[in-house]
C-alpha positions as CSV (number, residue, x, y, z in Angstrom):
1,M,0.0,0.0,0.0
2,K,1.3,3.4,-0.9
3,Y,0.5,6.5,1.2
4,D,0.7,10.2,0.4
5,Y,2.8,10.8,3.5
6,L,5.0,8.8,5.8
7,V,5.3,10.7,9.1
8,V,8.3,9.7,11.1
9,G,7.6,10.4,14.8
10,A,4.3,10.4,16.6
11,G,5.0,13.5,18.7
12,L,3.2,16.8,18.6
13,F,4.7,18.0,15.3
14,G,4.0,14.8,13.4
15,A,0.5,14.5,15.0
16,V,-0.5,18.0,14.0
17,F,0.7,17.5,10.4
18,T,-1.1,14.1,10.2
19,Y,-4.3,15.5,11.5
20,E,-4.3,18.4,8.9
21,A,-3.2,16.1,6.1
22,K,-6.0,13.6,6.9
23,K,-8.5,16.6,7.0
24,R,-7.4,17.4,3.4
25,G,-8.0,13.8,2.2
26,K,-4.4,12.6,2.3
27,S,-3.5,9.1,3.3
28,V,-0.9,9.0,6.1
29,L,1.3,6.3,7.8
30,V,2.8,7.3,11.1
31,I,5.7,5.3,12.5
32,D,7.6,5.7,15.8
33,R,10.5,3.8,17.2
34,R,9.0,4.0,20.7
35,D,6.3,1.8,22.0
36,H,3.8,4.6,22.4
37,I,2.5,7.7,20.6
38,A,2.9,11.4,21.8
39,G,6.7,11.6,21.9
40,N,8.0,13.5,24.9
41,V,4.5,14.9,25.9
42,Y,3.4,11.3,26.6
43,T,1.5,10.9,29.8
44,E,0.4,7.6,31.3
45,N,-2.2,7.1,33.9
46,V,-0.9,5.3,37.0
47,H,-3.5,4.8,39.7
48,G,-5.4,7.8,38.6
49,I,-2.4,10.1,38.3
50,N,-1.3,11.3,34.9
51,V,2.5,10.8,34.9
52,H,4.5,13.0,32.6
53,R,7.0,10.3,31.7
54,Y,9.5,12.6,29.9
55,G,9.3,15.6,32.3
56,A,6.9,18.3,33.1
57,H,4.9,19.7,30.2
58,I,2.9,22.8,31.0
59,F,1.1,24.3,28.1
60,H,1.5,28.1,27.8
61,T,1.1,30.5,25.0
62,S,0.2,34.0,24.0
63,N,-0.8,32.8,20.5
64,K,-4.6,32.7,20.5
65,E,-4.7,30.8,17.2
66,V,-2.6,28.0,18.8
67,W,-4.6,28.1,22.0
68,D,-7.9,27.7,20.2
69,Y,-6.4,25.0,18.0
70,V,-5.2,22.8,20.9
71,N,-8.5,23.3,22.7
72,Q,-10.2,21.3,20.0
73,F,-8.6,18.2,21.4
74,A,-8.7,18.7,25.2
75,E,-10.0,20.8,28.0
76,F,-7.3,22.6,29.9
77,N,-7.4,23.3,33.7
78,N,-6.3,26.5,35.4
79,Y,-2.9,25.2,36.6
80,I,-0.4,28.1,37.1
81,N,3.3,27.1,37.1
82,S,4.8,28.4,40.3
83,P,8.0,26.5,41.1
84,I,9.8,26.4,44.3
85,A,13.6,26.5,44.6
86,I,15.6,24.9,47.4
87,Y,19.2,25.9,48.1
88,K,20.7,23.9,50.9
89,D,18.1,24.5,53.7
90,E,16.6,27.7,52.2
91,L,13.4,27.8,50.2
92,Y,12.6,30.5,47.6
93,N,9.8,31.3,45.2
94,L,10.4,31.2,41.4
95,P,10.5,33.0,39.0
96,F,12.7,35.7,40.4
97,N,10.2,38.2,41.9
98,M,9.6,40.2,45.0
99,N,8.8,37.1,47.0
100,T,12.3,35.8,46.1
101,F,14.0,39.1,46.9
102,S,12.2,39.6,50.1
103,K,13.2,36.2,51.4
104,L,16.8,36.7,50.2
105,W,17.5,40.1,51.5
106,G,14.7,40.9,54.1
107,I,13.4,43.8,52.0
108,R,9.8,44.7,51.0
109,T,9.8,47.2,48.1
110,P,10.8,47.1,44.5
111,A,13.1,50.1,45.0
112,E,15.0,48.2,47.8
113,A,15.4,45.1,45.6
114,Q,16.5,47.1,42.6
115,A,19.0,49.0,44.7
116,K,20.5,45.8,46.1
117,I,20.9,44.3,42.6
118,E,22.4,47.5,41.3
119,E,24.9,47.6,44.2
120,Q,26.0,44.1,43.4
121,R,26.1,44.7,39.7
122,K,28.4,47.8,40.1
123,E,30.9,45.9,42.2
124,L,31.7,43.7,39.2
125,H,31.9,46.4,36.5
126,I,30.2,44.2,33.8
127,T,29.3,46.3,30.7
128,E,28.9,43.7,28.0
129,P,28.2,40.2,29.4
130,K,30.4,37.6,27.6
131,N,28.9,34.5,29.1
132,L,26.0,33.2,31.2
133,E,27.6,34.0,34.5
134,E,28.2,37.6,33.6
135,Q,24.7,37.9,32.1
136,A,23.1,36.4,35.2
137,I,25.0,38.7,37.6
138,S,24.2,41.8,35.5
139,L,20.5,40.9,35.5
140,A,20.0,39.6,39.1
141,G,23.1,40.4,41.2
142,R,25.6,38.0,42.8
143,D,23.3,36.6,45.5
144,V,20.6,35.4,43.2
145,Y,23.2,34.0,40.8
146,E,25.1,32.1,43.4
147,K,22.1,30.6,45.2
148,L,19.5,30.1,42.5
149,I,21.2,30.0,39.1
150,K,24.7,28.8,39.2
151,G,24.4,25.2,40.6
152,Y,21.1,24.4,38.7
153,T,22.4,25.7,35.4
154,E,25.7,23.8,35.7
155,K,23.9,20.6,36.5
156,Q,21.5,21.1,33.6
157,W,24.2,21.9,31.0
158,G,27.1,20.0,32.4
159,R,29.4,23.0,31.9
160,P,30.6,25.9,34.0
161,C,28.4,29.0,33.6
162,T,31.5,30.9,32.3
163,E,31.5,28.5,29.3
164,L,27.8,28.9,28.5
165,P,26.5,31.6,26.1
166,A,24.8,34.6,27.7
167,F,21.5,34.2,25.8
168,I,20.4,31.1,27.8
169,I,19.6,33.1,30.9
170,K,17.6,35.6,29.0
171,R,14.6,33.2,28.8
172,L,14.2,33.4,32.6
173,P,11.3,35.6,33.8
174,F,12.4,38.4,36.1
175,R,10.0,40.9,37.8
176,F,9.6,43.4,40.6
177,I,6.1,42.4,41.7
178,Y,4.9,39.7,44.1
179,D,3.9,37.2,41.5
180,N,5.0,33.6,41.4
181,N,3.5,32.8,38.0
182,Y,6.5,31.5,36.0
183,F,5.1,32.4,32.6
184,N,4.0,35.7,31.2
185,D,1.8,34.1,28.6
186,R,-1.9,34.9,28.3
187,Y,-3.0,31.3,28.2
188,Q,-1.8,28.5,30.5
189,G,-2.9,25.1,31.8
190,I,-2.5,21.4,31.8
191,A,-4.5,19.1,29.5
192,M,-7.1,17.4,31.7
193,G,-6.7,13.6,31.4
194,G,-3.2,13.9,30.0
195,Y,-1.5,14.9,26.7
196,T,-1.6,11.4,25.2
197,K,-5.4,11.8,24.6
198,I,-4.7,14.9,22.5
199,V,-2.3,13.0,20.2
200,E,-4.7,10.1,20.0
201,K,-7.4,12.4,18.6
202,M,-5.0,14.0,16.1
203,L,-3.8,10.6,14.8
204,D,-7.4,9.2,14.5
205,G,-7.9,7.8,11.0
206,A,-4.2,7.4,10.2
207,D,-2.3,4.1,10.2
208,V,0.2,4.0,13.1
209,K,3.1,1.6,13.5
210,L,5.0,1.6,16.8
211,N,8.3,0.0,17.7
212,T,9.3,0.8,14.2
213,D,12.7,2.2,13.3
214,Y,12.6,4.4,10.2
215,F,15.9,3.3,8.8
216,D,15.1,-0.4,8.9
217,F,11.5,0.2,7.7
218,I,12.5,2.4,4.7
219,K,15.0,-0.2,3.5
220,E,12.2,-2.8,3.3
221,N,9.6,-0.3,2.1
222,P,11.4,2.3,-0.1
223,D,8.2,3.3,-2.0
224,I,5.8,3.3,0.9
225,A,4.9,7.0,0.5
226,G,5.1,9.9,-1.9
227,K,6.7,12.2,0.7
228,T,8.2,11.8,4.1
229,L,7.9,14.1,7.1
230,F,10.9,13.4,9.3
231,T,10.9,14.6,12.9
232,G,13.9,12.6,14.1
233,M,17.5,13.8,14.3
234,I,18.6,15.5,11.1
235,D,22.2,14.4,11.5
236,E,21.1,10.8,12.0
237,F,19.0,11.0,8.8
238,Y,22.3,11.8,7.0
239,Q,24.1,9.1,8.9
240,Y,26.2,11.7,10.7
241,K,28.3,12.2,7.6
242,L,29.1,15.8,8.5
243,G,29.5,15.2,12.2
244,T,27.3,14.6,15.2
245,L,25.2,17.4,16.8
246,Q,25.3,17.7,20.5
247,Y,22.4,17.4,23.0
248,R,21.7,17.2,26.6
249,T,19.6,14.4,27.8
250,V,17.5,13.8,31.0
251,R,17.2,10.6,33.1
252,F,14.2,10.2,35.3
253,E,13.9,8.2,38.6
254,T,10.1,7.8,39.2
255,E,8.5,6.2,42.2
256,E,5.2,5.9,43.8
257,L,5.1,6.9,47.5
258,D,2.6,5.8,50.1
259,V,1.8,9.4,51.1
260,E,-0.9,11.7,49.8
261,N,1.3,14.8,49.4
262,Y,5.1,14.6,49.2
263,Q,6.4,18.1,48.5
264,G,3.3,20.4,48.3
265,N,4.1,21.6,44.8
266,A,4.3,20.2,41.3
267,V,7.8,21.5,40.6
268,V,10.6,21.9,43.1
269,N,14.1,22.9,41.8
270,Y,17.2,21.9,43.7
271,T,19.7,24.7,42.9
272,D,22.6,23.4,45.1
273,R,25.4,21.9,42.9
274,E,25.9,19.1,45.5
275,V,22.4,17.7,45.0
276,P,22.7,15.4,41.9
277,Y,19.2,16.0,40.4
278,T,17.9,19.3,39.1
279,R,14.3,19.0,40.3
280,I,11.6,16.8,41.6
281,I,8.2,16.7,39.9
282,E,5.1,15.6,41.9
283,H,2.7,14.7,39.0
284,K,-0.6,14.8,40.8
285,H,-0.4,18.5,41.6
286,F,-0.6,19.3,37.9
287,E,-4.3,18.3,38.0
288,F,-5.0,19.0,41.7
289,G,-5.2,15.3,42.4
290,K,-6.5,13.9,45.7
291,Q,-5.4,10.3,45.2
292,P,-4.2,8.5,48.4
293,T,-0.7,7.9,47.1
294,T,1.6,10.2,45.0
295,I,4.2,9.7,42.2
296,I,7.4,11.7,42.0
297,S,10.1,11.9,39.4
298,R,13.7,13.1,40.1
299,E,15.4,14.6,37.0
300,Y,19.1,14.1,36.3
301,S,20.7,15.9,33.4
302,S,23.6,14.4,31.4
303,E,25.5,14.5,28.1
304,W,23.7,12.8,25.3
305,K,25.2,9.7,23.6
306,P,23.8,7.7,20.6
307,G,21.1,5.3,21.8
308,I,19.8,7.7,24.5
309,E,16.8,10.0,23.9
310,P,18.1,13.6,23.0
311,Y,16.3,16.4,24.8
312,Y,18.0,19.9,24.6
313,P,20.0,21.0,21.5
314,I,23.2,22.7,22.5
315,N,22.8,25.7,20.3
316,D,26.3,27.1,20.6
317,E,28.2,28.5,17.7
318,K,29.9,25.2,16.8
319,N,26.7,23.2,16.7
320,N,24.7,25.9,15.0
321,E,27.3,26.0,12.2
322,L,27.1,22.2,11.8
323,F,23.3,22.3,11.7
324,A,23.4,24.9,9.0
325,K,25.4,22.5,6.9
326,Y,22.8,19.8,7.4
327,R,20.1,22.3,6.7
328,E,21.7,22.9,3.3
329,L,21.4,19.2,2.5
330,A,17.8,19.2,3.7
331,D,16.9,22.1,1.5
332,Q,17.8,20.0,-1.5
333,E,15.5,17.2,-0.6
334,K,12.4,17.1,-2.9
335,N,10.4,14.4,-1.1
336,V,11.5,14.9,2.6
337,I,10.3,17.6,5.0
338,F,12.1,18.0,8.3
339,G,10.3,19.3,11.4
340,G,10.2,19.4,15.1
341,R,12.8,19.7,17.9
342,L,15.2,17.2,16.4
343,G,14.6,17.9,12.7
344,N,15.1,21.6,13.2
345,Y,17.7,21.3,16.0
346,K,15.8,23.8,18.1
347,Y,14.3,23.8,21.6
348,Y,10.6,24.3,21.2
349,D,7.9,24.8,23.8
350,M,4.7,23.0,23.0
351,D,2.9,26.0,21.5
352,K,5.9,26.7,19.2
353,V,5.9,23.1,18.0
354,I,2.2,23.4,17.1
355,A,2.8,26.8,15.4
356,A,5.7,25.4,13.4
357,A,3.7,22.4,12.4
358,L,0.8,24.5,11.2
359,E,3.3,26.7,9.2
360,T,4.6,23.5,7.5
361,V,1.0,22.5,6.7
362,K,0.4,25.8,5.0
363,E,3.6,25.5,3.0
364,E,3.1,21.8,2.0
365,L,-0.7,21.3,1.9
366,D,-2.4,24.6,1.1
């Protein structure tokens, strides 16, 4: 049987494309090397708790088109992401806001907080930040950097902050009001019943094959489809012939505990370098669960190696230059479209994945 499209990867990007292609009367075969659909947004129900198997996924966007689009497939609750940070025996609110500064310095007003940060900034005479450490100190002062940024960031990226590019820290929200809402976006929430149900609805009507490796499959079925949407690693598609792109990966230790409430919050970051994990997720709190037990996941960041799931592209100058070379090869393909986090070597939030997939739909199908 020949299909119009072979979609490689049953994550959000592939699922949106599949849904839109089916809507336009196209035949689609979706394959994934994992034993489940939904990629990294996969949630599985364990004793009534929707466990985010590949880390916390909180939907947030200011794009009303994307918000309306995803609400076709699920109802979202009113969860607000308000993480807690623990440094040694001290506890702070995130993102960096007046609650953080008040606890840190015993002050109450924005003027006092700004004066404290300015005082610490002046001590270091940083005019043009050359790395993440300098950027963080120039934004937040030395105290915030030492207690809440340095250890966490070095665990997450596996490199000293002095070796990381300054732009990484610019994504962090920073405000002088008493507001623990991590995101500034207009729309925010968790898909009630889990994200897997969203992808199930998107893939309805398409043929889906799991536990299927693209490279083995295409050898045996070279003419299976007119075109391919590939959402795997772009360098793997080209058999790493120009070199290997670098990623960070995350390992999860998940366990069920015989208590109703373990940490009182869905997300608790551990910013001390000596604690080996970056954070603990307590999954039930994403949906305000009242189950008698709870499930937690500790997250450990490490360097990616082939055979492990890649998570975060390391978008430094060297890797971006290598990706650009692969992109040149990709642009010459007539029957292969690359998309998603791995195909575009880009870190995407969920709303950006959907927006990018819809843009690809416009280019390809409209």
